C-alpha positions as CSV (number, residue, x, y, z in Angstrom):
1,X,-184.8,-78.2,53.6
2,X,-186.1,-80.9,55.8
3,X,-187.4,-80.2,59.2
4,X,-185.2,-82.7,60.7
5,X,-181.9,-80.7,59.1
6,X,-183.3,-77.5,60.3
7,X,-183.7,-78.8,63.9
8,X,-180.2,-80.4,63.9
9,X,-178.7,-76.9,62.6
10,X,-180.6,-75.2,65.3
11,X,-179.3,-77.4,68.0
12,X,-175.7,-77.0,66.7
13,X,-175.8,-73.2,66.6
14,X,-173.0,-71.7,67.8
15,X,-172.7,-68.2,69.8
16,X,-171.0,-65.4,67.8
17,X,-168.6,-63.4,69.5
18,X,-170.9,-60.5,70.0
19,X,-173.6,-62.8,71.7
20,X,-170.8,-64.3,73.7
21,X,-169.8,-60.8,75.0
22,X,-173.1,-59.7,75.8
23,X,-174.0,-63.0,77.8
24,X,-170.9,-62.4,80.0
25,X,-172.1,-58.9,80.9
26,X,-173.1,-58.4,84.4
27,X,-177.2,-58.2,84.3
28,X,-177.3,-54.6,85.6
29,X,-175.1,-53.6,82.6
30,X,-176.6,-56.2,80.1
31,X,-180.1,-54.6,80.5
32,X,-179.0,-51.0,80.1
33,X,-176.8,-51.9,76.9
34,X,-179.6,-54.0,75.4
35,X,-181.8,-51.1,75.9
36,X,-179.3,-48.2,74.9
37,X,-177.3,-49.9,72.3
38,X,-179.8,-52.1,70.5
39,X,-179.1,-50.6,67.1
40,X,-175.3,-50.9,67.6
41,X,-175.3,-54.5,68.9
42,X,-177.5,-55.4,65.7
43,X,-175.0,-53.6,63.5
44,X,-172.2,-55.5,65.2
45,X,-173.9,-58.8,64.5
46,X,-174.6,-58.0,60.9
47,X,-170.7,-56.9,60.5
48,X,-169.7,-60.2,62.1
49,X,-172.1,-62.2,59.7
50,X,-170.8,-60.2,56.7
51,X,-167.1,-60.9,57.9
52,X,-167.8,-64.6,58.3
53,X,-169.6,-65.1,54.9
54,X,-166.8,-63.1,53.0
55,X,-164.2,-65.3,54.7
56,X,-166.2,-68.6,53.7
57,X,-166.4,-67.0,50.2
58,X,-162.8,-66.1,49.7
59,X,-161.7,-69.5,51.1
60,X,-164.1,-71.5,48.8
61,X,-163.1,-69.3,45.5
62,X,-159.6,-69.9,46.5
63,X,-160.1,-73.6,46.9
64,X,-162.2,-74.5,44.0
65,X,-160.9,-72.1,41.2
66,X,-157.1,-72.5,41.3
67,X,-155.2,-75.7,40.5
68,X,-152.5,-77.4,42.8
69,X,-149.6,-75.4,41.4
70,X,-151.1,-71.6,42.0
71,X,-149.2,-69.9,44.6
72,X,-152.0,-68.7,47.2
73,X,-151.7,-65.1,48.8
74,X,-152.8,-66.7,52.3
75,X,-151.0,-69.6,53.6
76,X,-152.9,-69.9,57.0
77,X,-156.4,-68.6,58.1
78,X,-154.8,-66.6,60.8
79,X,-152.6,-64.8,57.9
80,X,-155.8,-64.0,56.1
81,X,-157.4,-62.6,59.5
82,X,-154.2,-60.6,60.2
83,X,-154.0,-59.2,56.7
84,X,-157.9,-58.3,56.6
85,X,-158.4,-57.2,60.2
86,X,-155.0,-56.3,61.6
87,X,-153.3,-58.0,64.4
88,X,-153.9,-57.5,68.2
């Protein structure tokens, strides 16, 4: 991959939900949580990554492997989310 492409990707990096949550914690809690829960935070980030990859792969497979006449199990991304992770 070209250096310019990598730099562009790094500049466009978005926060994950886990990273956003940690960034919003008050400093006194953030430091304690980052020290005491480092393994759990890393596990949460890994789970989030796997969920994103699985959702992308599912959408890619659904979008490329079936013809226009196929009836899809999920009509919307929200329906996919609700059936995969539940509603809240």
